[in-house]
VEXVEX-702715 format. One record per residue (C-alpha): residue in three letters; y, x, z. Coordinates in pm, 1 decimal. Example, Ala and Ser with C-alpha at 12.3 -4.5 7.8 and 13.67 -1.06 7.14 Angstrom:
# VEXVEX-702715
   type      north       east         up
    ALA     -450.0     1230.0      780.0
    SER     -106.0     1367.0      714.0
END
This chain:
# VEXVEX-702715
   type      north       east         up
    MET      938.1     5306.8    -1489.9
    ASN      807.0     5202.3    -1836.7
    ALA      459.9     5216.5    -1934.8
    GLY      371.8     5516.5    -2129.3
    GLU      639.8     5727.4    -1969.8
    THR      562.1     6045.8    -1796.3
    ILE      679.8     6112.5    -1436.8
    PRO      873.1     6407.6    -1355.5
    VAL      722.0     6618.8    -1064.2
    THR      900.8     6864.7     -848.6
    VAL      680.9     7138.1     -656.3
    LEU      833.8     7237.4     -327.7
    GLY      716.0     7595.1     -171.1
    GLY      829.3     7815.1       83.9
    SER      686.3     8006.6      384.9
    LEU      602.8     7857.9      724.0
    GLY      922.6     7772.8      907.6
    ALA     1138.3     7794.1      625.1
    GLY     1242.9     7440.5      618.3
    LYS     1050.0     7250.8      351.8
    THR      978.9     6950.5      588.6
    THR     1361.0     6924.6      688.3
    LEU     1459.4     6939.3      303.5
    LEU     1199.6     6660.7      240.4
    ASN     1322.2     6453.4      493.6
    HIS     1672.1     6499.9      351.4
    LEU     1566.2     6427.3       15.7
    LEU     1393.0     6079.3      144.2
    THR     1714.7     6013.2      325.1
    HIS     1936.8     6037.8       38.3
    ALA     1722.8     5934.9     -248.8
    GLY     1947.9     5625.5     -310.5
    ASP     1772.0     5383.4     -545.4
    ARG     1505.7     5640.5     -654.2
    ASP     1145.5     5560.6     -564.8
    ILE      999.0     5904.8     -442.5
    ALA      644.2     5969.4     -392.5
    VAL      578.8     6260.1     -176.6
    LEU      240.1     6447.4     -158.0
    VAL      204.8     6657.6      139.8
    ASN      -51.2     6909.7      217.8
    ASP     -134.1     7068.8      583.7
    MET     -427.6     7269.0      709.5
    GLY     -489.5     7103.5     1025.9
    SER     -707.3     6807.1     1092.8
    VAL     -378.2     6597.8     1145.9
    ASN     -123.7     6615.0      880.2
    VAL      174.8     6693.5     1079.0
    ASP      416.6     6740.2      780.5
    ALA      303.2     6391.3      638.5
    GLU      367.4     6231.5      990.3
    LEU      726.6     6420.0     1031.6
    VAL      815.0     6307.0      694.8
    ALA      691.5     5949.0      748.1
    GLU      880.6     5943.8     1074.7
    GLU     1216.6     6001.9      909.0
    SER     1170.5     5798.4      594.2
    ASP     1094.6     5445.5      519.8
    LEU      768.5     5544.8      370.9
    ALA      438.8     5528.8      575.7
    VAL      158.9     5756.2      567.0
    GLY      -79.6     5610.7      302.3
    ASP      203.7     5409.4      143.3
    GLY      404.6     5650.6      -57.5
    VAL      303.9     5965.8      127.3
    THR      -43.7     6091.1       32.3
    GLU     -215.7     6320.8      264.6
    LEU     -444.5     6604.8      170.9
    SER     -580.7     6788.9      472.4
    ASN     -820.8     7086.8      543.3
    GLY     -740.5     7316.1      258.5
    CYS     -471.6     7471.6       21.4
    ILE     -366.1     7223.5     -256.1
    CYS     -354.9     7502.3     -524.8
    CYS     -697.2     7651.2     -422.2
    GLU     -993.9     7472.8     -232.3
    LEU     -856.2     7130.2     -299.5
    GLN     -728.9     7169.1     -642.6
    ASP     -991.9     6894.2     -742.6
    ASP     -888.0     6665.0     -496.7
    LEU     -518.0     6723.0     -579.7
    GLU     -579.8     6630.0     -946.3
    THR     -738.3     6314.8     -854.0
    ALA     -492.7     6231.9     -602.7
    VAL     -189.8     6256.8     -831.5
    VAL     -390.1     6058.6    -1113.4
    ARG     -470.7     5804.8     -901.2
    LEU     -117.2     5789.8     -747.6
    ALA       24.3     5735.5    -1105.7
    ARG     -222.9     5464.3    -1182.5
    GLU     -191.1     5251.5     -879.5
    ARG      170.5     5305.8     -806.9
    SER      502.3     5285.7     -982.2
    PHE      758.4     5546.8     -875.2
    ASP     1014.9     5745.5    -1021.7
    HIS      965.2     6111.4     -941.2
    LEU      676.8     6289.6     -744.2
    VAL      743.2     6551.4     -499.7
    VAL      454.8     6798.2     -412.6
    GLU      497.7     7018.1     -104.9
    ALA      292.1     7345.9     -142.5
    SER      137.4     7468.7      184.1
    GLY      336.6     7738.9      350.7
    VAL       95.1     8014.9      259.3
    SER       55.0     7917.4     -115.3
    GLU      266.4     7981.9     -418.7
    PRO      416.7     7683.8     -632.1
    GLY      313.3     7832.4     -983.1
    PRO      -45.9     7743.4     -957.6
    VAL       23.3     7399.0     -818.8
    ALA      263.7     7332.3    -1115.0
    ARG       18.4     7453.9    -1377.1
    LEU     -215.8     7179.5    -1256.1
    PHE       24.7     6928.9    -1412.9
    VAL        2.0     7121.1    -1730.0
    THR     -373.0     7209.5    -1774.3
    SER     -542.1     6897.8    -1629.6
    ARG     -560.7     6543.6    -1708.6
    ALA     -242.9     6511.7    -1470.1
    ALA      -68.5     6646.7    -1767.3
    ALA     -106.9     6309.8    -1963.5
    ARG      107.1     6130.4    -1663.9
    TYR      336.8     6393.3    -1547.5
    ASP      598.2     6661.3    -1643.4
    VAL      704.8     6938.7    -1447.5
    ALA     1091.8     6907.0    -1368.7
    GLY     1098.0     7209.0    -1143.6
    LEU      952.0     7464.4     -884.3
    ALA     1183.9     7474.9     -589.7
    THR     1127.1     7749.1     -321.6
    VAL     1289.9     7734.2       21.1
    VAL     1367.6     8069.7      167.9
    ASP     1425.6     8146.0      522.5
    ALA     1713.8     8367.9      476.9
    ARG     1684.1     8546.0      813.2
    LEU     1307.0     8605.4      745.8
    PHE     1386.1     8750.1      427.6
    ALA     1665.1     8964.8      529.8
    ASP     1447.7     9108.5      812.1
    THR     1146.4     9145.3      584.2
    PHE     1326.0     9346.6      299.4
    GLY     1615.2     9495.0      480.4
    ASP     1662.3     9700.2      828.5
    GLY     1551.6     9398.8     1056.5
    ASP     1256.6     9345.8     1263.1
    PRO     1087.3     9042.7     1140.5
    ASP      886.6     8815.9     1391.3
    ARG      622.2     8766.8     1145.5
    THR      476.9     9028.0      893.8
    VAL      181.8     8823.9      803.7
    ALA       91.1     8463.8      664.9
    GLU     -234.6     8375.4      829.9
    GLU     -505.0     8146.2      688.3
    GLY     -699.2     7900.2      896.7
    ASP    -1004.7     8134.1      887.3
    GLY     -796.5     8393.0     1069.1
    SER     -774.7     8632.0      742.8
    VAL     -399.6     8751.5      672.4
    ARG     -185.1     8812.5      382.1
    PRO      107.6     9032.1      399.2
    LEU      433.2     8810.1      434.2
    SER      643.7     9034.1      204.3
    ASP      382.8     8953.8      -82.5
    LEU      406.5     8568.6      -22.0
    LEU      779.8     8579.5       -5.7
    VAL      831.2     8768.9     -337.4
    GLU      568.7     8561.5     -517.4
    GLN      715.5     8245.7     -405.5
    VAL     1057.2     8346.0     -530.3
    GLU      940.2     8469.3     -850.1
    SER      766.1     8149.1     -958.5
    ALA     1088.0     7935.6     -871.1
    ASP     1340.7     7741.1    -1085.1
    LEU     1531.4     7653.5     -775.5
    VAL     1559.1     7883.4     -483.5
    VAL     1697.1     7730.9     -164.8
    LEU     1848.1     8013.9       74.5
    ASN     1803.2     7775.0      401.3
    LYS     1909.9     7875.1      744.8
    ARG     2223.1     8044.6      614.0
    ASP     2384.4     8025.5      962.3
    LEU     2152.6     8275.7     1090.7
    VAL     2262.0     8563.9      877.2
    SER     2594.0     8753.8      804.7
    ASP     2784.5     8725.5      486.2
    ALA     2675.7     9076.5      398.4
    GLU     2322.1     8996.2      483.6
    LEU     2328.5     8681.8      266.5
    ALA     2485.4     8869.8      -17.4
    ALA     2197.8     9126.8       -5.1
    VAL     1922.3     8839.3       17.2
    ARG     2075.1     8639.8     -271.8
    ASP     2110.9     8969.5     -482.0
    ALA     1729.0     9051.1     -422.1
    VAL     1644.5     8700.4     -497.4
    GLU     1832.4     8666.6     -820.7
    ALA     1691.3     9006.4     -937.5
    LEU     1328.5     8910.6     -841.5
    ARG     1391.0     8586.1    -1053.9
    PRO     1675.8     8626.7    -1322.7
    GLY     1824.5     8280.3    -1425.7
    ALA     1701.5     8069.8    -1127.9
    THR     1939.9     7838.5     -973.5
    VAL     2033.2     7961.7     -611.1
    VAL     2180.1     7744.1     -342.9
    GLU     2273.3     7817.8       22.9
    THR     2215.2     7566.0      306.8
    THR     2192.2     7544.4      672.4
    ARG     1947.3     7253.4      733.2
    GLY     1806.7     7173.9      389.7
    ASP     2096.3     6982.9      274.0
    VAL     2036.0     7039.1      -90.2
    ASP     2213.9     6789.1     -336.3
    VAL     1930.8     6554.3     -443.4
    ASP     2049.1     6534.8     -789.0
    LEU     1999.9     6910.1     -832.2
    LEU     1657.0     6931.7     -641.7
    LEU     1511.0     6640.1     -870.2
    SER     1683.7     6776.5    -1198.6
    ASP     1495.8     6921.2    -1480.4
    LEU     1498.0     7288.2    -1408.2
    HIS     1190.4     7399.8    -1522.2
    ASP     1173.7     7697.3    -1796.2
    PRO      796.4     7798.9    -1825.2
    ASP      906.0     8094.5    -2052.2
    ALA     1194.6     8238.3    -1790.8
    PRO     1065.6     8599.1    -1715.5
    VAL     1030.7     8728.9    -1343.2
    GLY     1248.3     9011.8    -1266.4
    TRP     1006.6     9312.9    -1324.5
    ARG      877.9     9166.3    -1654.4
    ALA     1255.6     9111.2    -1775.1
    ALA     1318.2     9493.0    -1672.4
    LEU     1034.1     9592.9    -1909.6
    GLU     1160.6     9379.8    -2196.4
    ASN     1527.9     9488.6    -2147.5
    ASP     1418.6     9866.9    -2109.4
    THR     1598.9    10061.8    -2363.9
    GLY     1359.6    10376.6    -2314.2
    GLY     1116.4    10213.8    -2548.8
    ASP     1182.4    10458.0    -2845.3
    GLU      987.4    10778.5    -2709.1
    SER      986.5    10986.8    -3011.1
    ASP     1255.9    11229.5    -2915.0
    ARG     1294.9    11179.1    -2527.4
    ASP     1201.9    11440.2    -2278.1
    GLY     1073.2    11394.4    -1931.3
    HIS     1212.7    11535.7    -1613.1
    GLY     1235.5    11914.2    -1610.1
    GLY      939.3    12147.0    -1540.7
    HIS      659.9    11900.9    -1658.9
    ASP      679.8    11954.2    -2044.9
    ASP      329.3    12098.3    -2042.2
    HIS      197.9    11753.1    -1958.2
    ASP      332.8    11617.4    -2268.7
    HIS      473.5    11302.9    -2073.9
    GLY      823.5    11354.3    -2226.9
    ASP      715.8    11170.8    -2514.7
    HIS      717.1    10830.7    -2330.6
    GLY     1057.1    10853.3    -2204.0
    ASP     1181.0    10840.7    -1850.2
    HIS     1430.2    10602.9    -1681.4
    ASP     1761.2    10556.8    -1848.1
    HIS     2117.9    10612.7    -1671.9
    GLY     2303.2    10528.2    -1982.9
    ASP     2355.2    10172.9    -1953.5
    THR     2418.1     9933.7    -1664.3
    THR     2139.4     9694.7    -1640.7
    HIS     2172.3     9318.5    -1643.3
    ALA     2040.8     9303.8    -1286.8
    GLU     2287.8     9571.8    -1169.8
    ALA     2609.0     9411.2    -1334.9
    THR     2526.0     9058.4    -1236.9
    TYR     2366.6     9092.0     -905.8
    GLY     2437.9     9428.6     -760.0
    VAL     2074.9     9510.8     -778.3
    THR     1935.5     9795.6     -976.2
    SER     1613.5     9829.4    -1163.0
    PHE     1450.9    10084.1    -1368.4
    VAL     1134.1    10175.0    -1550.7
    TYR      919.0    10487.7    -1502.0
    ARG      706.3    10570.5    -1811.4
    ARG      466.1    10851.8    -1859.0
    ARG      175.1    10964.8    -2114.3
    ALA       -6.7    11145.9    -1861.2
    PRO     -248.8    11060.8    -1571.7
    LEU     -157.3    11054.9    -1209.3
    ASP     -344.4    11256.1     -942.3
    PRO     -503.3    10963.2     -742.6
    GLU     -442.5    11112.4     -381.1
    GLY      -93.0    11196.5     -473.6
    ALA      -12.1    10869.9     -637.8
    ALA     -124.7    10684.6     -340.4
    ALA       74.1    10873.6     -125.2
    VAL      419.0    10791.4     -304.0
    LEU      346.8    10446.4     -414.7
    GLY      196.8    10348.2      -63.6
    ASP      530.2    10485.3      117.8
    LEU      822.4    10366.5     -120.9
    PRO     1154.8    10382.7       38.4
    ASP     1315.9    10056.8      204.6
    SER     1566.6    10068.6      -89.5
    VAL     1276.6     9925.4     -322.7
    VAL     1216.0     9549.2     -287.7
    ARG      965.3     9509.6     -569.2
    ALA      777.9     9737.9     -802.2
    LYS      502.2     9644.6    -1058.5
    GLY      333.9     9781.4    -1347.5
    SER       27.3     9984.9    -1481.1
    LEU     -118.5    10313.5    -1370.1
    TRP     -310.2    10568.6    -1566.4
    VAL     -505.9    10772.1    -1298.4
    ALA     -712.8    11074.1    -1333.2
    GLY    -1080.7    11055.4    -1223.2
    ALA    -1081.2    10699.4    -1367.2
    GLU     -926.5    10729.3    -1702.6
    ASP    -1117.9    10433.4    -1864.9
    VAL     -981.5    10188.7    -1597.0
    HIS     -648.2    10005.6    -1641.1
    PHE     -487.6     9984.4    -1278.8
    THR     -216.2     9748.0    -1206.7
    TYR        7.4     9825.8     -914.4
    SER      207.3     9564.1     -701.0
    GLN      451.7     9624.5     -408.5
    ALA      679.5     9395.7     -217.5
    GLY      864.1     9546.2       62.1
    PRO      612.6     9696.5      314.0
    SER      307.2     9617.7      124.3
    ALA      153.6     9783.7     -184.3
    TYR     -185.2     9719.3     -378.7
    VAL     -368.5     9856.7     -660.4
    ALA     -630.6     9656.8     -876.1
    ALA     -870.2     9731.1    -1149.9
    ALA     -772.0     9531.8    -1427.7
    GLY    -1055.0     9627.4    -1658.2
    PRO    -1069.6     9903.3    -1922.1
    TRP     -796.2    10023.5    -2156.6
    VAL     -817.6     9933.4    -2490.2
    ALA     -858.4    10288.4    -2573.8
    SER    -1177.3    10310.9    -2384.8
    ARG    -1360.7    10042.3    -2578.0
    PRO    -1566.5    10095.3    -2898.7
    GLU    -1360.0    10154.4    -3209.0
    PHE    -1427.0     9833.9    -3391.3
    GLU    -1311.6     9648.8    -3072.1
    GLN     -996.7     9875.3    -3053.8
    ASP     -911.5     9777.4    -3425.2
    THR     -969.8     9418.4    -3372.6
    TYR     -751.9     9409.5    -3055.6
    ARG     -476.7     9614.1    -3215.9
    ARG     -475.0     9378.1    -3524.0
    ASN     -441.4     9069.0    -3305.2
    HIS     -182.1     9232.7    -3066.8
    PRO       69.3     9435.2    -3308.5
    GLU      305.9     9459.7    -3028.1
    LEU       60.1     9686.3    -2813.7
    ASP      224.5    10025.0    -2707.2
    TRP      -14.4    10250.0    -2871.5
    HIS      -29.5    10654.8    -2879.7
    ASP     -212.9    10854.6    -3133.1
    ASP     -366.7    11045.9    -2883.1
    HIS     -379.3    10860.9    -2572.5
    GLY     -396.5    10495.5    -2714.2
    ASP     -266.9    10256.3    -2464.1
    ARG     -320.1    10472.0    -2149.5
    ARG        5.7    10491.0    -1967.9
    THR      190.6    10472.9    -1645.0
    GLU      467.5    10207.4    -1665.5
    LEU      626.1    10078.6    -1346.4
    VAL      926.8     9883.1    -1269.6
    PHE     1118.5     9937.2     -956.1
    ILE     1393.8     9680.0     -841.3
    GLY     1586.1     9746.7     -542.6
    ARG     1948.8     9820.5     -378.0
    GLY     2054.0    10177.6     -352.9
    MET     1734.3    10347.9     -485.1
    ASP     1759.0    10724.3     -564.0
    GLU     1581.4    10672.0     -924.2
    ASP     1588.9    11043.5     -987.8
    ALA     1418.2    11123.5     -636.4
    LEU     1155.3    10862.3     -682.3
    ALA     1078.6    10962.9    -1052.9
    ALA     1047.2    11340.0     -944.7
    ALA      823.7    11240.2     -660.1
    LEU      576.8    11077.5     -920.1
    ASP      638.9    11354.9    -1161.8
    ALA      502.5    11623.0     -920.1
    HIS      156.0    11439.6     -924.5
    LEU      124.2    11436.0    -1313.1
    LEU     -201.7    11594.6    -1451.9
    ASP     -310.1    11683.0    -1787.6
    PRO     -521.4    11417.8    -1972.0
    GLY     -866.0    11476.7    -1907.9
    ALA     -808.1    11674.6    -1597.8
    SER    -1087.6    11696.2    -1332.3
    ALA    -1020.6    11451.2    -1025.8
    ASP    -1168.7    11241.8     -761.6
    ALA    -1048.3    10879.3     -798.8
    GLY    -1133.4    10848.0     -415.0
    ASP    -1070.2    10503.1     -289.6
    PHE     -924.2    10346.0     -625.9
    PRO    -1146.7    10050.1     -721.1
    THR    -1320.6    10077.6    -1049.5
    ASP    -1493.1     9725.5    -1081.7
    PRO    -1265.3     9472.9    -1257.8
    GLY    -1098.6     9239.3    -1013.3
    GLU    -1101.5     9445.0     -711.8
    GLU     -805.2     9583.4     -524.0
    VAL     -724.7     9821.4     -248.1
    ALA     -417.0     9821.4      -17.2
    LEU     -219.0    10133.0      -24.0
    ALA        8.3     9993.5      242.8
    GLU       27.8     9684.3      463.9
    PRO      251.6     9571.6      730.5
    THR      -49.8     9487.5      951.8
    ARG     -412.1     9596.0     1001.8
    GLU     -591.9     9744.0      703.3
    ARG     -823.2     9502.2      522.5
    GLU    -1136.4     9560.9      309.5
    SER    -1140.6     9566.2      -79.6
    VAL    -1155.3     9211.2     -221.1
    PRO    -1147.3     9053.1     -529.7
    THR     -799.2     8987.5     -658.9
    THR     -882.0     8656.3     -788.8
    GLY     -965.2     8527.5     -415.6
    ALA     -713.2     8739.9     -232.8
    ALA     -415.3     8501.0     -293.6
    SER     -528.6     8180.1     -161.5
    GLU     -403.5     8090.5      196.7
    GLY     -389.6     7738.5      345.6
    GLY     -188.9     7589.8      600.8
    ARG      173.0     7544.9      664.5
END
């Protein structure tokens, strides 16, 4: 490698047991004349992953494999990771760096380290690869009974596995559907459809024991501007012109018809390409808190992913965000609506954000949700939400909905209930 050249880096993610270590061993065995540096993280006092990699390669721990133990590399040990990769580039000569994220972390935050820190001067992100256990994914989002429903941190706290699986896929440039031999052809097709709808444009390959083509794994696949599926559905939705649209029958008195409902007129990109449908639900009226929680906390199994904004009666100044992944669903307080701020702040914000969806009476307050799934009854789901629409300003008790920015509550979890926690601290999990 020539002095002054940046080093490509591939971030490898995937849940516990998905097959990341097997894939790493395959990579090192078939690296050819490439000099590969591997940075492995593990929660235990002994870095088992690094030892396993070292056993099956010509590298030795401490000589090409750098260990980081006792924490998650995208959270608690982010400073250590930055120091480690900078030192590695300064002291060693190699062609490519592979960073294995822990089994309960997402590759996206790890990749951002190589863009936003001093490591950016020495590295370029080549790709984010996520290894998916096809059997676990099929059971979690299909009709199966997964052995595990949570990802557990070293301190015993838990996170729904469905959340983690979705977020790892949504950040990936390359998705490796591993353990292909453990699922039927129909199950594999369903998994692949869901993956490609969650992350449109990602490269998807199928393997049995992590035998991914090394050239593909290390190629320049990263697209920092590639949208995740729910955001792509919002951007591609044709219901944005709301001037002459009418909502579902029986609710015209709520004046939500002016903001369009889901559109059956055109086949969506996701449906045509992947066999997975997506639709956008938009309303310019607040939702009854109790009714909304009942519907959004118990979505049908056909919905794999849902995400968006909520306008909730009883807390009309708070912009709520909603996130669902399979059997888990959360509502978080994201802060105030622009329309609830002082007028001079509204004017300034709108000048700086001309794309902001603004209503003369309600400002940016709205419910806007994207649903992605297979075989969804869109009319039934929209009708269920419409049944809980109220007039703007209607009296209601926001109940358990959080109001402090950064706090969230669970509407549904596949395991025990958990207390409200800041969203900024809810996503970090260490270990593998």
